[in-house]
C-alpha positions as CSV (number, residue, x, y, z in Angstrom):
1,M,-0.1,0.1,0.0
2,V,1.3,3.9,-1.2
3,K,1.8,5.6,2.5
4,I,0.0,9.0,2.3
5,T,0.5,12.0,4.8
6,Q,-3.3,12.3,5.6
7,N,-3.1,9.0,6.8
8,V,-0.8,10.3,10.0
9,Q,-1.9,12.0,13.4
10,A,-0.1,12.5,16.4
11,A,-0.6,13.0,20.0
12,F,1.6,13.4,23.1
13,E,1.8,12.8,26.6
14,V,3.5,15.0,29.4
15,E,6.2,13.4,30.9
16,S,7.3,13.1,34.4
17,S,10.5,12.8,33.7
18,Y,12.9,12.8,31.0
19,G,12.4,9.9,28.4
20,D,9.7,8.1,30.3
21,P,6.5,7.8,28.4
22,P,3.9,7.8,30.7
23,N,1.3,5.7,28.5
24,G,-1.8,7.3,30.0
25,T,-4.1,9.7,28.5
26,L,-3.1,10.8,24.7
27,S,-3.7,14.6,24.3
28,H,-4.2,15.3,20.2
29,L,-1.3,17.5,18.7
30,G,-4.0,19.3,16.3
31,L,-3.4,20.5,12.9
32,L,-0.2,19.1,11.0
33,D,1.6,21.2,8.9
34,T,5.7,19.8,9.2
35,F,6.2,16.3,11.1
36,D,8.8,13.7,11.1
37,P,9.1,11.5,13.9
38,R,11.8,9.6,11.7
39,A,13.8,11.8,12.1
40,V,16.9,9.9,13.0
41,E,20.7,10.2,12.2
42,M,23.2,7.1,13.2
43,N,26.2,9.1,12.5
44,I,28.5,6.0,10.9
45,A,31.9,6.6,10.2
46,P,33.6,4.7,7.4
47,I,36.9,2.8,8.8
48,P,39.2,2.4,6.1
49,S,42.0,0.0,6.0
50,I,44.6,-0.8,4.0
51,G,45.1,-3.4,1.7
52,Q,41.3,-3.1,1.6
53,S,39.3,-1.9,-1.2
54,T,36.2,0.1,0.4
55,D,36.2,0.3,3.9
56,A,36.7,-2.3,5.7
57,F,34.4,-1.6,8.5
58,H,31.7,0.8,9.6
59,A,31.5,2.6,12.9
60,R,28.2,3.8,14.4
61,G,28.3,6.9,16.3
62,P,25.5,7.5,19.2
63,I,21.8,7.9,17.6
64,N,20.7,11.3,17.2
65,V,16.8,11.9,17.1
66,S,15.5,15.1,15.9
67,L,11.3,16.5,15.4
68,P,10.9,19.0,12.9
69,L,7.1,19.7,14.2
70,K,4.8,22.5,12.8
71,V,0.8,23.2,13.8
72,A,-1.7,25.5,14.2
73,C,-2.8,27.3,16.9
74,Q,-5.5,24.4,18.0
75,G,-6.6,22.8,20.9
76,T,-4.2,22.4,23.1
77,G,-0.7,20.6,21.5
78,W,0.7,24.1,20.0
79,K,0.0,25.3,23.9
80,A,1.8,22.4,25.2
81,L,4.8,22.6,23.3
82,L,4.7,26.5,23.6
83,G,4.5,25.9,27.9
84,R,7.9,23.5,27.2
85,A,9.8,26.1,25.3
86,I,9.0,28.7,27.9
87,G,10.2,26.3,31.1
88,V,8.2,24.3,33.3
89,T,5.5,26.4,33.7
90,T,3.2,25.1,36.3
91,E,0.5,27.4,34.8
92,F,0.2,25.1,32.5
93,G,-0.9,22.7,34.4
94,S,-2.8,22.3,37.7
95,T,-0.5,24.5,40.4
96,K,-1.2,28.0,40.2
97,T,2.0,30.2,40.3
98,P,3.6,33.0,38.0
99,S,4.8,31.4,35.0
100,K,8.4,32.1,34.0
101,L,11.4,30.8,32.1
102,T,13.6,28.2,34.2
103,S,16.7,25.8,34.1
104,S,15.0,22.7,33.8
105,V,13.5,20.8,31.1
106,D,9.8,19.7,30.9
107,S,9.9,17.1,27.9
108,L,6.7,15.2,26.0
109,S,6.2,11.8,24.6
110,V,4.8,12.2,20.9
111,L,3.0,8.9,19.5
112,A,2.4,8.7,15.4
113,K,-0.2,6.7,14.2
114,E,-1.1,5.4,10.7
115,T,-4.4,5.0,9.9
116,G,-4.2,0.9,9.3
117,G,-1.1,0.2,11.3
118,A,2.0,1.3,11.8
119,F,3.2,3.3,15.0
120,T,6.2,5.5,15.9
121,L,6.7,6.4,19.6
122,V,9.6,9.7,19.7
123,G,10.5,10.2,23.7
124,G,12.0,13.0,25.4
125,V,10.3,15.7,23.0
126,V,11.9,19.1,24.1
127,P,11.9,22.2,22.2
128,N,14.5,23.8,21.6
129,E,13.7,26.7,19.9
130,V,9.9,28.0,18.7
131,T,8.7,30.2,16.3
132,L,4.8,31.9,16.9
133,E,3.6,33.2,13.3
134,A,0.5,35.3,12.4
135,D,0.6,36.4,8.9
136,Y,-2.0,38.7,8.0
137,T,-0.9,39.0,4.4
138,A,-1.3,35.7,3.3
139,G,-4.2,34.2,4.9
140,G,-4.3,30.8,6.9
141,F,-4.0,29.9,10.8
142,I,-1.8,31.0,13.4
143,T,0.9,28.5,13.4
144,L,3.9,27.2,15.9
145,D,6.8,26.1,13.8
146,T,9.2,24.2,16.4
147,V,12.8,22.7,16.6
148,C,12.4,19.4,19.0
149,T,15.3,16.9,20.1
150,A,14.2,14.1,21.0
151,Q,16.0,11.1,23.6
152,F,14.5,8.1,20.9
153,S,12.2,6.7,18.5
154,E,10.8,3.5,17.6
155,D,7.9,2.1,15.9
156,S,5.3,-0.4,16.1
157,S,3.0,-2.0,13.7
158,D,0.1,-2.5,16.4
159,G,1.5,0.0,18.9
160,D,2.7,-2.6,21.2
161,F,6.4,-0.9,22.2
162,S,7.0,-3.3,25.5
163,A,9.8,-5.4,23.9
164,G,11.3,-2.0,22.5
165,F,13.3,0.9,24.3
166,Y,10.4,2.8,26.3
167,A,8.9,-0.9,27.2
168,D,5.2,0.7,26.8
169,N,2.3,-0.8,25.1
170,Y,-0.2,1.9,23.7
171,S,-2.0,-0.9,21.5
172,T,-5.2,-0.4,24.0
173,T,-4.4,3.2,24.5
174,P,-7.5,5.7,23.1
175,F,-6.3,7.4,20.4
176,P,-7.9,11.4,20.9
177,A,-10.3,12.5,18.1
178,A,-8.8,15.6,16.6
179,P,-9.7,19.4,17.9
180,T,-12.9,20.5,16.7
181,A,-12.8,24.1,16.7
182,D,-11.6,25.8,14.1
183,P,-7.2,27.3,14.6
184,L,-6.9,30.5,15.6
185,L,-6.7,33.4,12.6
186,P,-4.1,36.3,13.1
187,T,-7.4,38.5,13.5
188,D,-7.7,36.4,16.6
189,L,-4.4,38.0,18.2
190,T,-3.8,41.4,19.3
191,V,-0.7,42.9,20.2
192,S,0.0,46.2,21.9
193,F,3.2,47.9,23.5
194,S,4.0,50.1,26.2
195,T,6.4,53.3,25.9
196,A,6.4,53.9,29.5
197,S,5.9,52.7,33.3
198,T,5.7,54.3,36.5
199,D,5.1,53.2,40.1
200,G,2.2,51.1,40.6
201,I,2.1,49.4,44.1
202,R,4.4,49.5,47.1
203,I,4.2,46.6,49.7
204,N,5.9,46.9,52.6
205,R,6.0,43.6,54.7
206,T,9.5,42.3,55.7
207,D,13.0,42.7,55.3
208,G,14.2,39.9,52.3
209,H,10.9,39.2,51.6
210,S,10.2,38.9,47.8
211,V,7.5,39.1,45.1
212,E,7.6,37.8,41.9
213,I,4.8,38.9,39.3
214,G,3.8,36.5,36.1
215,E,1.1,37.3,33.9
216,K,-1.6,35.9,35.7
217,Y,-0.8,35.8,38.9
218,M,1.5,37.1,42.0
219,K,3.7,35.4,44.3
220,I,5.0,36.3,48.0
221,F,8.1,34.4,48.7
222,D,9.9,34.7,52.8
223,T,12.6,35.5,53.4
224,A,13.7,31.6,53.2
225,G,12.7,31.8,49.7
226,N,9.1,29.8,50.8
227,A,5.6,30.9,50.5
228,D,4.3,33.3,52.2
229,T,1.8,32.0,54.7
230,G,0.9,35.4,55.7
231,Y,-1.6,35.6,52.4
232,D,-3.5,32.3,53.0
233,G,-6.9,33.2,51.3
234,D,-8.5,32.9,55.1
235,G,-9.7,36.9,55.2
236,P,-12.7,38.4,54.6
237,D,-11.7,39.9,51.5
238,D,-8.6,38.3,49.7
239,A,-10.3,36.0,47.5
240,A,-8.1,36.1,45.0
241,I,-5.8,34.6,47.3
242,L,-5.4,31.2,46.0
243,S,-3.1,29.4,48.4
244,D,-0.6,30.5,50.4
245,G,1.3,33.9,48.9
246,V,-0.9,33.2,45.3
247,I,-2.7,36.3,44.0
248,D,-4.7,36.2,41.1
249,L,-3.9,39.2,39.0
250,D,-7.1,38.2,37.0
251,H,-9.7,37.9,39.5
252,S,-13.2,40.1,40.0
253,N,-11.3,41.5,43.4
254,T,-8.0,42.4,41.9
255,E,-9.1,44.3,38.2
256,T,-7.9,47.7,40.0
257,I,-4.4,48.3,41.9
258,T,-6.3,50.0,44.1
259,E,-9.0,46.4,44.8
260,L,-5.4,45.0,44.4
261,T,-4.3,46.8,47.7
262,A,-7.0,45.7,49.7
263,V,-6.6,42.1,48.8
264,L,-3.0,42.4,50.0
265,N,-3.5,44.0,53.2
266,A,-6.9,41.5,54.1
267,G,-5.6,40.2,57.7
268,V,-1.6,40.3,57.5
269,T,0.4,42.3,58.9
270,S,1.4,44.8,56.2
271,S,0.8,47.2,54.4
272,A,0.4,47.9,50.2
273,T,-0.4,51.0,49.2
274,A,-1.8,51.7,45.6
275,V,0.5,54.3,43.8
276,A,-1.3,54.2,40.5
277,G,-4.8,52.9,42.0
278,S,-6.8,52.8,38.4
279,A,-4.1,50.6,36.7
280,D,-4.9,47.2,35.7
281,P,-2.9,44.7,38.0
282,Q,-1.8,43.0,34.6
283,N,-0.3,45.6,33.8
284,L,2.4,45.5,36.6
285,L,5.9,44.8,35.0
286,K,6.6,41.5,35.3
287,G,9.9,40.1,37.4
288,I,11.3,39.7,41.0
289,Y,11.2,42.6,43.6
290,K,13.2,42.3,47.0
291,M,12.1,44.0,49.8
292,V,14.5,46.1,51.0
293,G,13.9,47.8,54.1
294,S,10.6,46.2,54.2
295,N,9.5,48.0,51.1
296,V,9.3,47.4,47.8
297,T,7.4,49.0,44.9
298,I,6.6,47.6,41.5
299,P,6.0,50.0,38.1
300,V,2.9,49.6,35.7
301,V,2.5,50.5,32.8
302,N,-0.7,53.1,33.1
303,D,-1.1,54.8,29.9
304,A,-3.7,57.2,29.2
305,N,-6.2,54.7,27.5
306,P,-5.9,53.2,30.4
307,T,-4.9,49.9,28.7
308,L,-1.8,49.4,25.9
309,T,-1.3,50.7,22.3
310,E,-2.3,48.1,19.8
311,F,-0.2,47.7,17.1
312,S,-2.8,48.7,13.9
313,N,-2.5,47.6,10.5
314,L,0.4,43.8,11.3
315,K,1.6,42.4,8.5
316,T,3.7,39.7,9.9
317,V,3.9,38.9,13.9
318,A,7.0,36.1,15.0
319,L,7.2,35.5,18.4
320,K,10.9,33.6,19.1
321,I,12.1,31.6,21.8
322,A,15.6,29.9,21.4
323,N,15.9,28.0,24.1
324,N,20.1,27.0,23.6
325,N,20.2,23.4,24.6
326,T,22.6,21.1,25.0
327,S,22.6,17.8,24.3
328,I,24.0,15.0,26.2
329,P,25.8,12.1,24.7
330,G,25.7,8.7,26.9
331,K,24.2,5.1,26.9
332,T,20.4,4.0,28.1
333,G,21.2,0.2,28.9
334,T,23.5,-0.3,26.0
335,T,21.6,2.0,23.5
336,W,24.4,4.8,22.2
337,L,22.2,8.0,22.1
338,Q,23.0,11.8,21.5
339,N,20.3,13.0,23.4
340,N,21.0,11.0,26.6
341,K,19.9,13.7,28.6
342,I,19.5,17.8,28.0
343,S,20.7,21.0,29.6
344,R,18.6,23.8,29.1
345,G,20.2,26.9,28.0
346,K,19.8,30.4,27.8
347,A,17.0,31.3,26.4
348,D,16.3,34.1,23.8
349,V,13.1,35.9,23.0
350,T,12.3,38.4,20.5
351,L,9.6,39.8,18.6
352,D,9.8,40.5,15.2
353,I,7.1,42.6,13.9
354,T,6.0,43.9,10.2
355,T,3.6,47.0,9.9
356,T,2.3,49.2,8.2
357,A,4.2,52.6,8.8
358,E,1.7,55.1,10.7
359,N,3.4,56.9,13.4
360,E,7.8,56.9,14.7
361,Q,7.0,55.7,18.4
362,I,8.8,52.4,17.3
363,Y,11.5,54.5,15.2
364,N,11.5,56.9,18.3
365,A,12.2,54.5,21.1
366,Y,14.6,52.7,18.8
367,V,17.2,55.4,17.8
368,D,16.5,56.9,21.5
369,K,17.1,53.7,23.3
370,T,13.9,54.1,25.1
371,I,12.8,50.6,26.8
372,L,9.6,49.4,26.0
373,P,8.2,48.3,29.3
374,L,5.7,45.4,28.3
375,V,4.4,43.9,25.3
376,R,1.4,41.6,25.3
377,L,0.1,39.3,22.6
378,D,-3.6,38.3,23.5
379,F,-4.9,35.1,22.0
380,G,-8.8,36.7,23.3
381,T,-10.0,33.2,25.4
382,E,-7.2,31.4,24.6
383,G,-5.0,33.3,27.1
384,S,-1.9,36.0,26.4
385,I,1.8,36.4,26.1
386,A,3.5,39.1,28.1
387,L,6.7,40.3,27.1
388,T,8.6,42.8,29.2
389,N,11.6,45.4,29.0
390,G,12.4,45.0,25.8
391,T,14.9,46.6,23.4
392,V,14.3,47.6,19.2
393,T,17.6,45.9,18.6
394,A,16.8,46.4,14.4
395,F,14.1,48.4,12.9
396,S,14.2,49.5,8.8
397,R,11.7,51.4,6.5
398,P,12.4,51.1,2.9
399,L,11.0,53.4,0.8
400,T,10.0,51.7,-3.0
401,P,7.9,53.8,-5.9
402,G,4.1,53.4,-4.9
403,G,2.1,52.2,-2.4
404,E,2.2,51.8,1.4
405,I,5.6,52.1,3.8
406,T,6.4,49.4,6.4
407,E,8.3,48.8,9.0
408,T,9.7,45.8,10.2
409,F,11.7,45.8,13.6
410,T,12.8,43.6,16.4
411,I,12.5,43.8,19.6
412,K,14.5,41.6,22.3
413,F,13.5,41.2,26.0
414,R,14.7,40.4,29.7
415,G,12.5,41.3,32.1
416,N,12.8,43.2,35.3
417,G,13.3,43.4,38.8
418,D,16.2,43.8,40.8
419,F,16.5,39.7,42.6
420,S,17.6,36.1,42.0
421,N,17.2,35.6,38.5
422,Y,14.7,38.2,37.5
423,S,15.4,37.9,33.6
424,A,13.2,34.5,33.4
425,Y,10.4,37.1,33.4
426,A,11.5,38.2,29.9
427,I,8.2,36.0,28.9
428,S,5.5,34.7,31.2
429,A,1.9,33.4,29.9
430,D,-1.8,33.2,30.9
431,M,-2.8,29.7,29.6
432,T,-4.5,27.0,30.8
433,L,-5.1,23.7,28.9
């Protein structure tokens, strides 16, 4: 039988440890654009010998597995891949905590299924580089293009891998149905920015405490780095406190800085002061802040709108996260693997935008070296991504006869704050699976 691509589907699971397919409940990856679960390199080296007319031996090196994967933003697959690129973002799970870049590796198992049989299981799938792309000129869906490393890939005629490398049996595991909702269109995405920030809220607790601000949650830590139990959700007005130290910035009780202040002051021996009382707490600059002398002041974007300024007449948007992961060769059993383990590298967070030239705001930010304190990609009901402290690193506005003038620019982000790894908040997300 001739194999055809439309017979192939893919599903995924979150691994509790790298390269350990859980063989539990599968989730569909959604609409596939590019997919190759058999991108395996053996790294075979020819060994010549004097007196031989050809190579006397072929020495096989470590097995190097990669997984090029491009999906439409449909269902949960793209969020799972994006979440792993950001880091161990437990916001994508059940634990409520601010999402940020981390130094650990979070991996997936991917199962490919062909109609009528033939399965491929790929374990230890880690996104090394992801690009979220929206093209407003060509039509089509918003896509997530990923370059993933993987630990190992193996095949089975019926989904039973119990005698193979991973010793898992998927033959009786139900394969999920494809998502029925349409993938996101570029028109479902709003991109907005601000060129200035101001003092937003002042928190007084104890010298040495710290505060982390993500896109959806705020978390307060004590001097030992544990969740501050002073904020425990037991007060009369603090329903927005979800657990020790964790405050929901998108709760009905925290719609303004003034409301957030009331939540923080309910039943706890501290004082918070609303500096920009009418501002939206979700516009607080994402980062990590340490209380010095019992005080910390956290800045907020408080545009006159009072919302961020929307980029109008967008042509292309591309958010890229390059993790620069390092593979660690080694053996599992008797199998020599190039990606036996993965070490997470430095993440580069870059936003490329092409738009109609309508004002000088971005150009002025470029030549004046002005920092863009907050850029937000808003997907409506599908969540949002916040990018903090952006530097415009490249700008071009070519002029050609006739037609409109367009400009293309690149922004790189570095988070905000003054404590610990605050640059981890260069990117933070508000998404749930």
